[in-house]
N, C-alpha and C positions, 0 to 999 in steps of 0.2 A: 916905101914905108916900112918895109919887113927889117931892113938893115937898122932903121933908126929904132925900131921896138927893141932888136935884139941887143943893141949897145945901151938901151936904156937901163936903170936901176928901178926907177917908178914911172907909170904911164897915168897921166890924168887926162879926163875927157868925160864928155857926156855927148848921148846920140849920135855915136860914130862907130864903125865897125873897127875903130883902131884898138878900144877898150876890149873886143873881144878877141882880135888877134893877139892882143898883148897878154890876156890873161891865158889863151890857148899855149903862148909860148913860155908861160909860167912867171911872168912878170906880174910885181903886184899893181893894182889898178885902183886908184882912187877917182871916186866920183863925186862931184860937187853937187849936192841937192839943197840947196841952202833956204828954199823957201818951204814951210810946212804945207803950202797950198799944192806944190807939185808932189808932194811925197803920198798925196790922198790917192787912193784906187781910182777916183775920178778922172785923175790925168794919166792912168797907164797908158792910153793910147797915144798922149803927146809925148812920151818919154820913152824913147826906143830902148829896146833890150831889157825893160822893165822888170822880167822875172830872171834875169840874170843878175841883178843888182845885189842878189842875197849872196853871191859868190865873190863880191868885189867889196873893197872899204868904201862906204859912204858918207861922206862928210855933209854935216846939217847946218854948218855955218863955217864962215871964213876960219875963224880960230881952229875949229876942227880939222878942217881941210889942212893947215899948216901944221898940225900936229901929227895927222896920218902920214903925211908926205915925210916928215921929218921919222918917225918912227919907222916907215918903209924904207927910207934912205939907210937907217941904223941897222935894220934887218929885213932884207928883201925877201927872205924864204918864205915861199907859199906853199902850203902843203898839199899835196896832190889829192889829200880828202875833199879840201875845199873845191876843188874844181871837178872832181869825180862825181859828186852828188848828181 
């Protein structure tokens, strides 16, 4: 899996350690969180790595998801400050 992450420009996923591995590798990560319901603190336990979402690009609907992927393909740079907090 690490080889695929390193070859990727953008990584998308949810509830997978792959998103954490990609972030540590300095890859931009886009997480689809399309439902307002799952974005509520009540569901923190159902969403893995909920606390890490603040360091990733989170899309709130399909259009935003596509937009974030396109933006990251055009500019995949992830500032170290975003990961270091």
